[in-house]
N, C-alpha and C positions, 0 to 999 in steps of 0.2 A: 503494500500499500504506500503510495507516494505521499510525502508530506513536505511542505516548504518550511515549516517550523514546527517546533514541539516534537514529541515522541508519542506514537500511538501505543498505548499499553493495552495488554490484554487482561489485566488483572481486574478491571472494573468493566461493567457493561458499557456498551458504546452507544452514544447518541449522536445520530448523523443529522446535520441540519443542511438541506439543499438550499444554496443561496446563488443568486445571479449578480453580476456586476451592475450596480444600480444606476445605469445611464438613462437619460430620457429617450423614449422610444424603443428601449430594449427590455424593460420590465413592465409588468402590469399594464398590458396594452388595452384590455377590456376596461379597466378602471380609467385609463387615460382618455377614452372616448367620452367619459363623464366629466372629468376634472382637469384634463390636459396632461401632456407628457411630462412636463416639468414638475408638476404637483404629483403626479403618481410616482415619479422616480423618488422624489423627496419623502413621500409617504413610505414607500418601500424601504428606503435607507434607514429611516427612523425606526420602522417596525423591526427590521433585521438587528439593529443594534440593540434595541430593547430586549428582543427575544433571546439573542446570544448572551447578553449580560445576565438576564434572569436565569437561564438554564445552565450556564457554564459555572455558576457559583456553587452548584450542588456537588458535594464530594462523592455522591453514590454512583456517578457514571462519569465517563470521560466524553466531552464534546468534540466531534470531528466535523469540520465544514467541508461540504461537498460543493465544489465551486464551478461556475460556468461563467464565461467561456473558459475552457481549460487553462491555457497559458496565461492569459490576462488575469484570471482569478487566482491561480497559484502564486503570482507575483504581486497581487494587488495590496495596497496599503489600506484599503477600506476596511479589510477585516482584521480582527485582533491577531497580532503577530505570535501570541503565545499558544494559539490553537492549532492543532494539526489540520491539514488540509488534503483532500483528495480531488482530483479532477473527475467531474461527472462523465466525461467522454461522449461519444456520439450516440445517435439514435434517439428514439422517442422517449418519453417519460418512463414508460414501462421497461424499456431496455436499460436505461440509466439506473432505475431503482434496482433491478435485479442485480446489475453489476456491482453496485455499491454494497448491497446486502451481502453479496458473495465474498467481497474482499474485506468486509469488516470483522474484527474480532467479535465473537458472539457470546452472550446474547447481545443483540443489536436492534435499535429502533431507528427508523428513519422518518423524518418529518419534513414538511414543507416550511417555508419561512413567512408565509402570508396569512397566518392565523393568529390574530392578536391575543386570543383568550387562552393560549397554551400556558400553563403553570407547572412548577415543579411537581405538584401534587398529580397532574394528569399523567406526567411521565413516570413518576413512581407507581401509579396504578397500572399503567401499561406494562412496566417490567414485571410487576407482581403477576399480572394476568398471563404474561407470556411463560411464567414458570412451569405451568402444567400443560402447555400447549405448544404446538409446532410454530404457530404465527399468531400474531395479534394484529387487529385493526382498529383504528379510530375513525368512525364514520364522520363525514361532513354532512351538514344540513342539506346540501345541493345534490346529494346522490353519490358524491365521490368519497375519498377518505384522506384525512390529514396525517395519519400515521399508519405505518406498517412496521412489524417486527418480526424477527426470526430468531429462534432459540438455538442453543448449542445442539449439534448434531443433526439438526433438520437440513434437508436438502434445499438449495437455493431455489426459489420459484422462477418460472417463466411467466411474464405478463404478456400474453399474445391474444389477438383478436379482441381487444378491448376498445370501446369508444370512450376516449378519454374526455374529461372536462364536460361530462353530461350527467343526466339524472340516473343512468344505468351503470355507471362506472364501477361502483363497488359491487353491485350484484353480478356483473359480468366477471370481475376479478375473482370473486369468491367461487363462482361456478367453474372456473378454470383450475382450481387448486386441488381437485380430487379428494382424496381421504384424509388430508391434513386435518389435525385437531386445531380448530381456529377459535380464539377468543376475541370477543368485541368489547372495546372500552368505550370511553366517553365520546359523545357526539358534540362537534364543535363546528364553529362557522369560519370559513375562509373568506377572503376578501377578493371578489371578482369585479364588482362595480360600486358605484357611489353608495347605493342603498345598503351595501354590506358594511360600510365603515362604522366603527364603533363610536 
């Protein structure tokens, strides 16, 4: 697992936060249709900083940033230098999530960075739920999911034939996982448009 700074340790559970370089026109494009590209990028930057600060203070897990675009994200000064980084790599969101989960020390959770309501308690509950299951999911109110986790010894998933960013995303994802033991944790809201803003 590549890291630009810090050391990725396997002794603690791993919390991966997927982040994008927060430039206007490059992040939160649906939100930008409502509030403009500059405002959407500024919101995303503030949201990422607050989320990373809140979750990286907890000693129960190690936070790793999964960055995009790969090269720019690995070198970026936007993200805290003390946290390890991994490149998301190519492909759609499903291919990138599967790759990140496969590469991470486990147990591992992977979350998006556009969910303002995530707290340390949500992450702790997800890790506890993962304890007796192969995978854990945190549903989003819009039909997707804000969290996916993989336990030790569980084979890495393939997320194929899924309509991403739609009301059927989580149902289609679960349908493709076969006989895995799945835990479901808290439902949260992600931010896609101005109506979703807290």
